[in-house]
C-alpha positions as a printed Julia matrix, in Angstrom:
308×3 Matrix{Float64}:
  19.86   -3.09   10.39
  22.62   -4.84    8.46
  24.59   -2.61    6.07
  24.03   -5.19    3.3
  20.44   -4.11    2.77
  21.28   -0.47    2.13
  20.6     0.59   -1.44
  23.67    2.81   -1.58
  26.46    3.48    0.85
  25.89    6.91    2.29
  27.87    8.83    4.86
  25.82    9.06    8.06
  25.13   12.58    9.33
  26.3    14.13    6.07
  24.31   17.0     4.53
  22.81   14.57    1.99
  21.88   12.14    4.78
  20.05   14.86    6.73
  18.37   16.12    3.54
  17.08   12.65    2.62
  15.73   11.92    6.07
  14.09   15.33    6.24
  12.31   14.47    2.98
  11.2    11.15    4.49
   9.93   12.79    7.7
   7.98   15.53    5.89
   6.86   13.29    3.02
   5.4    10.59    5.27
   3.61   13.26    7.31
   1.93   14.61    4.15
   0.96   11.06    3.13
  -0.59   10.54    6.57
  -2.56   13.8     6.38
  -3.94   12.78    3.0
  -5.13    9.41    4.24
  -6.57   10.53    7.59
  -8.19   13.87    6.67
  -9.45   13.12    3.16
  -9.24    9.51    1.98
 -10.13    7.23    4.91
 -13.21    9.14    6.22
 -14.84    8.91    2.76
 -14.02    5.19    2.35
 -11.86    5.92   -0.69
  -9.63    2.93   -1.54
  -6.7     4.23   -3.65
  -4.89    0.91   -3.94
  -1.81   -0.01   -1.93
  -1.5    -1.37    1.58
  -3.39    1.61    2.97
  -6.25    0.83    0.61
  -6.58   -2.63    2.19
  -6.12   -1.13    5.65
  -8.94    1.36    5.05
 -11.29   -1.51    4.14
 -10.29   -3.49    7.26
 -10.58   -0.4     9.47
 -14.18    0.29    8.46
 -15.3    -3.36    8.42
 -13.87   -3.98   11.91
 -15.89   -1.22   13.59
 -17.77   -2.67   16.56
 -16.14   -6.08   16.12
 -13.46   -5.8    18.83
 -14.24   -4.42   22.27
 -10.74   -2.99   22.57
 -11.08   -1.2    19.2
 -14.74   -0.14   18.9
 -13.9     2.44   16.22
 -12.19   -0.18   14.09
  -8.65   -1.51   13.91
  -6.12    1.37   13.86
  -5.24    2.25   10.29
  -1.51    2.72   10.84
  -0.97   -0.46   12.86
  -2.96   -2.47   10.32
  -0.76   -1.18    7.49
   2.37   -1.88    9.56
   1.22   -5.48   10.08
   1.23   -5.86    6.28
   4.43   -3.92    5.6
   6.73   -5.72    8.05
   6.15   -9.29    6.75
   6.09   -8.07    3.14
   9.47   -6.39    3.61
  10.94   -9.51    5.24
   9.59  -11.78    2.48
  10.67   -9.34   -0.2
  14.2    -9.13    1.2
  14.52  -12.91    1.37
  13.18  -13.56   -2.13
  14.2   -10.46   -4.06
  17.42   -9.66   -2.27
  18.53   -6.44   -0.51
  16.24   -3.96   -2.26
  14.83   -2.3     0.84
  17.01    0.29    2.54
  16.88    1.8     6.0
  15.05    4.87    4.67
  12.22    2.72    3.3
  11.79    0.96    6.65
  11.86    4.34    8.39
   9.29    5.68    5.92
   6.64    3.02    6.4
   7.09    3.0    10.19
   6.81    6.79   10.36
   3.73    6.74    8.12
   2.01    4.24   10.45
   2.86    6.3    13.53
   1.73    9.57   11.96
  -1.52    8.03   10.68
  -2.55    6.65   14.06
  -1.56    9.81   15.93
  -3.53   12.05   13.58
  -6.47    9.65   13.56
  -6.46    9.52   17.36
  -7.25   13.25   17.45
  -9.3    13.49   14.24
 -11.17   10.18   14.2
 -12.99    9.37   10.98
 -14.22   12.92   10.44
 -13.43   14.27    6.96
 -11.86   17.71    6.74
 -14.39   18.62    4.03
 -17.75   16.99    3.31
 -17.44   17.07   -0.48
 -16.09   13.67   -1.55
 -14.74   14.92   -4.88
 -12.76   17.67   -3.15
 -11.45   15.03   -0.74
 -10.34   12.88   -3.69
  -8.43   15.76   -5.23
  -6.75   17.11   -2.09
  -6.15   13.65   -0.65
  -4.47   12.59   -3.89
  -2.48   15.84   -3.95
  -1.11   15.41   -0.41
  -0.37   11.7    -0.8
   1.21   12.21   -4.23
   3.42   15.03   -2.97
   4.46   12.96    0.07
   5.24    9.9    -2.05
   7.31   12.02   -4.46
   9.33   13.37   -1.52
  10.09    9.85   -0.27
  11.04    8.84   -3.82
  13.46   11.78   -3.99
  15.07   10.44   -0.81
  15.51    7.11   -2.65
  12.94    5.41   -0.43
   9.35    4.21   -0.65
   6.59    4.06    1.93
   6.38    0.27    1.45
   3.19   -1.44    0.41
   1.86   -2.99   -2.75
   5.03   -2.31   -4.75
   6.6    -5.26   -2.87
   3.69   -7.51   -3.9
   4.12   -6.27   -7.48
   7.85   -7.11   -7.38
   7.12  -10.62   -6.15
   4.46  -11.21   -8.82
   6.78   -9.8   -11.46
   9.5   -12.26  -10.43
   7.26  -15.35  -10.46
   5.05  -14.42  -13.44
   7.82  -12.81  -15.52
   5.72   -9.71  -16.17
   6.73   -6.0   -16.01
   6.63   -4.48  -12.5
   4.58   -1.48  -13.69
   1.93   -3.8   -15.1
   1.84   -5.84  -11.9
   1.44   -2.68   -9.78
  -1.56   -1.62  -11.86
  -3.12   -5.08  -11.46
  -2.49   -5.15   -7.69
  -3.96   -1.67   -7.18
  -6.95   -2.51   -9.41
  -7.64   -5.64   -7.32
  -7.49   -3.59   -4.11
  -9.97   -1.07   -5.53
 -12.29   -3.95   -6.45
 -11.96   -5.31   -2.9
 -13.11   -1.9    -1.65
 -16.11   -1.98   -3.99
 -17.13   -5.47   -2.83
 -16.57   -4.64    0.87
 -18.57   -1.4     0.85
 -21.05   -2.45   -1.89
 -20.99    1.06   -3.33
 -20.29    1.97   -6.97
 -18.94    5.34   -5.88
 -15.98    3.69   -4.11
 -14.08    2.57   -7.25
 -15.04    5.75   -9.15
 -13.74    8.11   -6.48
 -10.77    5.83   -5.82
  -9.64    6.03   -9.46
  -9.87    9.83   -9.32
  -7.58    9.83   -6.28
  -5.14    7.4    -7.96
  -5.05    9.61  -11.07
  -4.37   12.78   -9.06
  -1.66   10.98   -7.06
   0.05    9.83  -10.26
   0.0    13.28  -11.84
   1.31   14.97   -8.69
   4.12   12.41   -8.33
   5.19   12.91  -11.96
   5.09   16.7   -11.66
   6.94   16.76   -8.33
   9.67   14.43   -9.59
  10.09   15.84  -13.1
   8.73   19.37  -12.76
   6.79   21.33  -15.33
   8.53   20.96  -18.66
   7.16   22.43  -21.85
  10.1    21.66  -24.11
   9.51   19.79  -27.33
  11.78   17.1   -28.72
  12.03   17.05  -32.52
  13.21   14.51  -35.07
  13.5    16.13  -38.52
  14.11   14.19  -41.73
  14.9    16.29  -44.79
  17.24   16.28  -47.77
  17.96   19.93  -47.0
  19.29   19.24  -43.54
  22.19   21.7   -43.89
  19.86   24.64  -44.52
  17.66   23.6   -41.6
  20.76   23.29  -39.41
  21.79   26.85  -40.25
  18.37   28.26  -39.32
  18.32   26.19  -36.12
  21.8    27.23  -35.0
  21.96   30.86  -36.18
  18.32   32.03  -36.15
  16.86   30.08  -33.23
  20.22   29.63  -31.5
  19.65   26.04  -30.56
  21.98   23.1   -31.0
  21.17   19.57  -31.99
  22.62   16.27  -33.17
  22.79   14.61  -36.55
  21.71   10.97  -36.46
  22.45    8.56  -39.28
  19.39    6.84  -40.7
  18.2     4.77  -43.63
  14.87    4.98  -45.42
  12.86    1.8   -44.91
  11.33    1.95  -48.41
  14.05    3.67  -50.46
  16.92    2.29  -48.33
  18.66    5.59  -49.03
  20.95    7.03  -46.36
  19.45    9.97  -44.48
  20.52   12.44  -41.85
  18.08   13.01  -39.02
  18.2    16.19  -36.94
  17.56   15.61  -33.25
  16.92   18.76  -31.22
  14.96   20.21  -28.28
  13.18   23.58  -28.41
  10.57   25.58  -26.53
   6.97   25.83  -27.85
   7.69   29.37  -29.16
  10.86   28.18  -30.9
   8.95   25.2   -32.31
   6.54   27.52  -34.09
   9.42   29.52  -35.58
  11.31   26.39  -36.63
   8.26   24.91  -38.33
   7.91   28.06  -40.43
  11.6    27.93  -41.39
  11.36   24.25  -42.33
   8.25   24.91  -44.42
  10.14   27.6   -46.34
  13.17   25.34  -46.89
  11.51   21.96  -47.49
   7.7    21.64  -47.42
   8.11   17.86  -47.81
  10.2    17.47  -44.65
   9.14   14.89  -42.06
   8.9    16.2   -38.48
   8.1    14.23  -35.32
   7.3    16.35  -32.24
   7.36   14.78  -28.77
   6.56   16.23  -25.35
   9.55   16.06  -23.01
   9.1    15.48  -19.28
  12.51   16.84  -18.44
  15.56   18.1   -20.31
  18.91   18.07  -18.56
  22.14   19.44  -19.96
  23.68   22.52  -21.52
  21.09   25.15  -22.37
  18.5    23.61  -20.06
  18.39   22.49  -16.43
  21.79   21.51  -15.06
  22.26   17.78  -14.5
  24.55   18.54  -11.54
  21.85   20.67   -9.9
  19.26   17.94  -10.48
  21.44   15.27   -8.86
  22.35   17.5    -5.91
  18.68   18.18   -5.21
């Protein structure tokens, strides 16, 4: 593979190189387990290239003498991923690194090997349980490949192409592509349960990916607008022992200059701070936002995050 398509120059056989490829190897294996043991046997179509492949696998049963149990799931997905990657590279430029190619090839190999021994027998008979655990395994595996700065290929390439030609956000295009694939599953299997269970799996996958990438974070981000900002600052710094930043603002109605306190606190500290602010200025304006992740002094180290 030409060096020009690598996303970032990386020293081969370095500790980081081994770490990334270990994530790819383990992550793709978890993705494969999710598809073969939970998703495919129950005809769940959770979007993506494997969603299409699951439909083709089940519809092709008994059609080909050399594949009476249906076209192999992994090979079918690989037949989509290879041309999509080639087209994507030609049109979008060098966005697909060696780790991504390794990831979707490994996923295809794992899927067909596991399916060879397991067949289309679900690990558990309860479809809802399969949705949850299938989504959990796939989501965790996808998050691991993301951490290695790779993807397992698939519908994200289609979304990128549509985004380029239709001038729409990639996230929006991915949702549309996955929704269309779920609808294809519904039409192919003629079963209302297919899209319903598929959306449950997609939801679980999304939540697991977010949690695995960002972790559990309960910190609250606050924007505080008050004329008594100095008194609030003193309580914040000396009583709660948290720092913050003053932002310059201007009232939209009064056009008066204002100082806005920007800070991050824990839920317990939030409760204490709200009581302090109420004592100081009951008319203060407070905006509280949930924070996925806080990096920096007093919280998780940015250096540790990058090294991981």
